C-alpha positions in Angstrom: 29.5 -6.4 34.6 26.2 -8.4 34.8 24.4 -8.9 31.5 21.3 -6.8 31.1 18.2 -8.6 29.7 18.3 -8.3 25.9 21.7 -6.7 25.9 25.2 -8.1 26.2 27.8 -6.8 28.6 29.5 -4.8 25.7 26.4 -2.9 24.8 25.3 -5.0 21.9 21.7 -6.2 21.6 21.2 -9.8 22.2 20.9 -11.7 18.9 22.9 -9.1 17.0 26.4 -7.7 16.7 25.1 -4.1 17.0 23.9 -1.6 19.6 20.3 -0.5 19.9 21.1 2.9 18.4 22.7 1.3 15.3 19.8 -1.0 14.8 17.2 1.7 15.3 19.0 4.1 12.9 19.2 1.5 10.1 15.6 0.6 10.5 14.5 4.2 10.3 16.6 4.7 7.2 14.6 2.0 5.4 11.2 2.4 6.9 10.9 6.2 7.3 13.4 7.6 4.8 12.7 5.1 2.0 16.4 4.2 1.7 17.2 0.9 0.0 18.7 -1.9 2.0 22.2 -1.4 0.4 21.8 2.4 0.9 20.9 2.0 4.6 23.8 -0.3 5.1 26.2 2.1 3.3 25.0 5.1 5.3 25.3 3.2 8.5 28.9 2.2 7.7 29.7 5.9 7.2 28.2 6.8 10.6 30.0 4.0 12.3 33.3 5.4 11.2 33.1 8.1 13.8 33.6 5.6 16.5 30.2 6.0 18.1 29.6 2.3 17.7 32.0 -0.6 17.6 30.2 -3.5 16.0 31.8 -7.0 16.0 31.3 -7.1 12.2 30.4 -4.7 9.4 26.7 -4.2 8.7 25.5 -5.4 5.2 22.3 -5.2 3.2 21.7 -8.8 4.1 22.0 -7.9 7.8 19.5 -5.1 7.3 17.1 -7.4 5.5 17.3 -10.0 8.3 16.7 -7.3 11.0 13.6 -6.1 9.2 12.2 -9.6 8.7 12.9 -10.7 12.3 11.2 -7.6 13.7 8.3 -8.2 11.3 8.0 -11.8 12.4 8.0 -10.8 16.0 5.2 -8.3 15.3 2.9 -10.9 13.9 3.9 -13.6 16.4 3.7 -11.7 19.7 0.7 -12.2 22.0 -2.1 -9.7 22.0 -4.8 -9.3 24.7 -8.1 -11.1 24.1 -10.7 -8.3 23.9 -14.1 -7.6 22.4 -13.3 -4.2 21.1 -10.8 -5.0 18.4 -11.4 -3.3 15.0 -9.9 -5.2 12.1 -8.9 -4.0 8.6 -8.4 -6.8 6.1 -7.0 -6.9 2.6 -4.9 -9.0 0.2 -1.6 -8.0 -1.4 -0.3 -9.8 -4.5 3.0 -9.8 -6.4 4.2 -11.8 -9.4 2.9 -15.4 -9.4 -0.2 -17.0 -7.9 0.4 -16.3 -4.2 -1.6 -13.8 -2.2 -0.8 -12.4 1.2 -3.7 -12.0 3.7 -3.1 -8.9 5.8 -5.0 -8.0 9.0 -4.3 -4.7 10.9 -6.0 -4.1 14.2 -6.7 -1.3 16.6 -8.6 -1.3 19.9 -11.7 1.0 19.7 -10.6 2.7 23.0 -7.4 3.7 21.3 -9.1 4.8 18.1 -11.6 7.0 20.0 -8.6 8.9 21.6 -7.3 9.9 18.2 -8.0 13.4 16.8 -6.5 12.7 13.4 -6.6 10.0 10.7 -5.0 6.7 11.4 -1.3 6.3 10.9 1.0 3.2 10.7 2.2 3.3 14.3 -1.5 3.3 15.5 -2.0 -0.2 14.2 -1.0 -3.8 15.2 -0.2 -6.3 12.4 -2.4 -9.1 13.7 -2.0 -11.5 10.7 0.1 -11.8 7.6 -0.3 -15.1 5.8 0.9 -16.0 2.3 -1.5 -18.4 0.6 -1.5 -20.1 -2.7 -5.3 -20.1 -2.9 -7.8 -17.8 -1.3 -11.6 -17.9 -1.3 -14.4 -17.2 1.1 -13.8 -20.5 3.0 -10.1 -19.8 3.4 -10.6 -16.3 4.6 -13.3 -17.5 7.1 -10.8 -20.1 8.5 -8.1 -17.4 8.8 -10.5 -15.0 10.6 -11.7 -17.8 12.9 -8.2 -18.7 13.9 -7.5 -15.0 14.6 -10.7 -14.8 16.7 -9.5 -17.7 18.8 -6.3 -15.8 19.6 -7.5 -12.2 19.9 -11.2 -12.5 20.6 -14.3 -11.7 18.5 -13.8 -8.3 16.8 -16.2 -5.4 17.2 -16.0 -4.5 13.5 -14.2 -5.5 10.3 -13.5 -3.0 7.6 -12.7 -4.2 4.0 -13.0 -3.3 0.4 -15.5 -6.1 0.0 -13.5 -8.1 -2.5 -15.4 -11.3 -3.3 -13.3 -13.6 -1.0 -13.1 -11.1 1.8 -16.8 -10.3 1.7 -17.7 -14.0 1.8 -15.2 -14.8 4.6 -16.7 -12.0 6.7 -20.2 -13.2 6.1 -19.3 -16.7 7.2 -17.7 -15.3 10.3 -20.9 -13.3 11.1 -22.9 -16.5 11.0 -20.8 -17.7 13.9 -20.7 -14.3 15.7 -23.7 -12.2 14.9 -22.4 -9.2 16.9 -19.6 -8.5 14.4 -20.2 -5.4 12.3 -19.0 -5.5 8.7 -18.3 -2.1 7.2 -17.3 -1.0 3.7 -14.3 1.2 3.1 -15.5 4.7 1.9 -12.8 5.1 -0.7 -13.7 1.8 -2.5 -17.4 2.6 -2.2 -17.3 6.1 -3.8 -14.8 4.8 -6.4 -17.3 2.2 -7.5 -20.1 4.8 -7.6 -18.1 7.2 -9.8 -16.8 4.3 -11.9 -20.3 3.2 -12.7 -21.3 6.7 -13.8 -18.2 7.1 -16.0 -18.6 3.6 -17.5 -21.9 4.7 -19.0 -20.4 8.0 -20.3 -19.3 7.7 -23.9 -17.3 10.9 -23.7 -15.2 9.4 -20.9 -14.1 6.5 -23.1 -13.3 8.9 -25.9 -11.3 11.1 -23.5 -9.2 8.2 -22.2 -8.5 7.1 -25.7 -7.5 10.6 -26.7 -5.2 10.9 -23.6 -3.4 7.7 -24.6 -2.8 9.0 -28.2 -1.6 12.4 -26.7 0.9 10.7 -24.4 2.5 9.0 -27.4 2.5 12.2 -29.4 4.2 14.4 -26.8 6.5 11.8 -25.2 9.5 12.7 -27.4 8.7 16.4 -27.8 9.3 19.6 -26.0 5.9 19.1 -24.3 6.9 15.8 -22.7 6.4 17.4 -19.2 2.7 17.8 -20.1 2.2 14.1 -20.9 -1.2 12.7 -19.6 -1.0 10.2 -16.8 -1.1 6.6 -17.7 -4.5 4.9 -16.9 -4.2 2.2 -14.2 -4.7 -1.4 -15.3 -5.9 -2.3 -11.8 -8.4 -0.4 -9.5 -9.0 2.0 -12.4 -12.0 3.6 -10.7 -9.8 4.6 -7.8 -7.4 6.5 -10.0 -9.6 8.7 -12.1 -8.8 11.8 -10.1 -5.4 12.2 -11.7 -6.7 11.9 -15.2 -9.4 14.5 -14.5 -7.0 16.8 -12.8 -4.5 16.6 -15.7 -7.2 17.6 -18.2 -8.5 20.5 -16.1 -5.0 21.9 -15.4 -3.8 21.5 -19.0 -6.9 23.1 -20.4 -6.3 26.1 -18.0 -2.8 26.3 -19.3 -4.1 26.5 -22.9 -6.3 29.3 -22.0 -3.4 31.2 -20.4 -1.4 30.7 -23.6 -4.2 32.0 -25.8 -4.7 35.0 -23.5 -1.0 35.8 -23.5 -0.6 35.5 -19.7 2.6 33.4 -19.7 6.0 34.5 -18.4 8.8 35.1 -20.9 10.4 31.8 -20.0 7.0 29.9 -20.5 6.5 31.6 -23.8 9.9 30.3 -25.0 9.2 26.7 -23.7 5.5 26.6 -24.8 5.1 27.7 -28.4 1.4 28.2 -29.0 1.4 26.5 -32.4 2.8 23.3 -30.9 0.4 23.4 -27.9 -2.6 23.8 -30.3 -1.4 20.9 -32.4 -0.7 18.5 -29.5 -3.3 19.6 -26.9 -5.9 21.6 -28.7 -8.2 18.5 -28.7 -9.0 19.2 -25.0 -11.4 22.0 -26.1 -13.9 19.3 -27.1 -13.9 18.0 -23.6 -14.1 21.3 -21.6 -17.8 20.8 -20.5 -17.2 17.2 -19.8 -14.1 17.9 -17.6 -16.2 20.4 -15.6 -18.8 17.6 -15.0 -16.2 15.0 -14.1 -14.3 17.4 -11.8 -17.5 18.0 -9.9 -18.0 14.2 -9.4 -14.4 13.8 -8.3 -14.7 16.7 -5.8 -17.8 15.2 -4.3 -16.1 11.8 -3.8 -13.1 13.5 -2.2 -15.2 15.5 0.2 -17.1 12.3 1.3 -13.8 10.5 1.9 -12.4 13.5 3.8 -15.5 13.5 6.1 -15.2 9.8 6.8 -11.4 9.9 7.2 -11.7 12.5 10.0 -14.8 11.2 11.8 -15.3 7.5 10.8 -18.6 5.7 10.9 -21.2 6.2 13.6 -24.8 7.2 14.1 -24.0 10.8 13.1 -22.7 9.9 9.6 -25.9 10.8 7.7 -25.9 14.2 9.2 -22.3 14.9 8.4 -22.8 13.8 4.8 -25.5 16.5 4.4 -22.5 18.9 4.0 -21.9 17.5 0.5 -22.8 19.9 -2.3 -26.2 19.4 -4.0 -24.5 19.0 -7.4 -25.0 21.0 -10.7 -25.5 18.0 -13.0 -27.9 15.1 -12.9 -25.0 12.7 -12.4 -23.6 14.7 -9.5 -27.0 14.8 -7.8 -27.4 11.1 -8.2 -23.9 10.5 -6.8 -24.6 12.7 -3.8 -27.9 10.8 -3.1 -26.1 7.4 -3.4 -23.4 8.5 -1.0 -25.9 9.8 1.5 -28.0 6.6 1.2 -24.8 4.6 1.8 -24.2 6.7 4.9 -27.7 6.0 6.2 -27.2 2.2 5.7 -23.8 2.2 7.3 -25.1 4.2 10.3 -27.9 1.6 10.7 -25.4 -1.3 10.5 -23.2 0.2 13.2 -26.3 0.8 15.4 -25.4 2.1 18.9 -21.7 1.5 18.5 -19.3 4.4 19.1 -17.2 5.6 16.2 -15.3 3.0 14.1 -12.9 3.7 11.2 -14.4 4.0 7.8 -11.3 4.5 5.6 -8.8 1.7 4.9 -6.2 4.1 3.6 -3.8 3.1 6.4 -3.8 -0.6 5.3 -3.4 0.5 1.6 -0.4 2.6 2.7 1.1 -0.3 4.7 0.7 -2.6 1.7 2.2 0.1 -0.6 5.2 0.4 1.8 5.5 -3.4 1.8 5.7 -3.4 -2.0 8.4 -0.7 -1.9 10.4 -2.7 0.7 10.1 -5.8 -1.5 11.8 -3.8 -4.3 13.0 -5.8 -7.3 12.3 -9.1 -5.5 8.6 -8.3 -5.8 8.8 -9.0 -9.6 10.2 -12.4 -8.8 7.3 -13.4 -6.6 6.6 -13.4 -2.9 9.6 -13.9 -0.6 10.2 -13.6 3.1 10.7 -9.9 2.5 6.9 -9.6 2.8 7.6 -9.6 6.6 9.0 -6.2 6.2 5.4 -5.0 5.9 4.8 -5.9 9.5 8.0 -4.1 10.5 6.5 -1.0 9.0 3.9 -0.8 11.8 6.1 -2.3 14.5 7.5 0.0 17.2 11.1 1.3 17.1 11.3 1.7 20.9 14.2 0.2 22.8 11.8 -2.2 24.5 10.2 -3.5 21.3 13.5 -3.9 19.3 15.2 -5.5 22.2 12.4 -8.0 22.7 12.1 -8.7 18.9 15.8 -9.5 18.3 16.2 -11.4 21.5 13.1 -13.6 21.0 13.1 -14.0 17.2 16.1 -15.8 15.6 17.3 -16.4 12.1 16.3 -20.0 12.6 12.7 -19.1 13.4 12.7 -16.8 10.3 13.8 -19.8 8.2 11.1 -22.0 9.7 8.4 -19.4 8.9 9.7 -19.1 5.3 9.7 -22.9 4.9 6.1 -23.1 6.2 4.6 -20.4 4.1 7.0 -19.9 1.2 8.5 -23.3 0.5 9.4 -22.6 -3.1 10.0 -19.2 -4.5 9.6 -18.1 -8.1 13.4 -17.5 -8.3 14.1 -21.1 -7.2 11.6 -22.4 -9.7 13.3 -20.3 -12.4 16.7 -21.7 -11.5 15.3 -25.2 -11.4 13.5 -25.0 -14.8 15.8 -22.8 -16.9 19.3 -23.4 -15.7 20.8 -26.1 -17.8 22.4 -29.1 -16.2 26.0 -30.0 -16.8 25.0 -32.7 -19.3 22.9 -30.2 -21.2 25.5 -27.5 -21.4 27.4 -27.3 -24.7 31.0 -28.1 -24.2 33.2 -25.0 -24.7 35.4 -25.2 -27.7 39.1 -25.1 -26.7 40.8 -21.9 -27.4 43.8 -22.4 -29.8 47.2 -21.9 -28.3 48.1 -19.5 -31.2 46.4 -18.1 -34.2 48.2 -19.3 -37.3 49.6 -16.8 -39.8 48.3 -16.9 -43.4 
């Protein structure tokens, strides 16, 4: 039998010992079902026992890791058409250590305009994924310029306007005036509500009380009502959970006081204990109502932009936001609508472009999950699994990826961008040499009797 391109004469994919169906299944276990590498390998071994596949060797978690990384490397290495309608989303992801990873997702505007839903992973191309030791505006500008040389000048760039990203985009715009820089709606409204709450003394007192409450109920029968832990990073983007907890728990208290609980709830939630541990929320009842209104306004603005993006009609769509019952809410609505007007002016006559970077945040989140425990030991080549998360799982793509991207190429990429891992540094600096190790005391042949 003649060999098919990308497939050996016994049905195995070129570059592997496994069939397409075996590779595709194990990739979906990890990428779609959130299975660990070892779990995916174990499940695949069980499935292989039915004789549907006859691999030359057993699949292991190391094999699964290599498959993910090779597919990810192929995704960032394959050629893309040069075009003037690319829309880029850019961000950085960090793990333990000093390294950052510069991530660029892209979609052609023609493809985006056909969508009738928010963006998903499979809609995007991973155009760039570069681990760097140092990042600033000049470095980001250089990275964007090199990507421009390969793919063409983008139509628009969406970011959270971190200092290095913002400066890098500004420098690129000096070279290419037609590029439109747009600000992610989620980060924008989070900064607006964060500024309001920063000036609210009650918010600081509420957060402090939540921390004290968490400690008080952690080892009690009310542990399931523990307040959420405030985020140490991107705090303004995570206030919704803290506000929702306070609102829901206060509503529970009111049910208890009104005797509206079921018999089971009454047994699990003694009123005296609830009053002792959670009665302090009464003080914040008016404040929670105010904060909930602010949170709802922000969520509505994000929902509008998530569905329809940025274009000339954005200011009109943002008129659907509620007027607001408090001064702070009215100020927030005005600020969001002003932002919509400024963004519409910046996009000019362009057709719709994305306004939410949730898809790149989600891809980065999946990348951190795929890194697993290795993420705490610094950045490794497993960061390439992030690119595999947006890569296709069609026969054509997987066949091309595994036939064109080898383990040797994977090693060369790692050596170029990740020459020394934190784990190797740890072994180098903390593992004692033979000369430094204390000689083991010989074990006596027999213990003497006394």
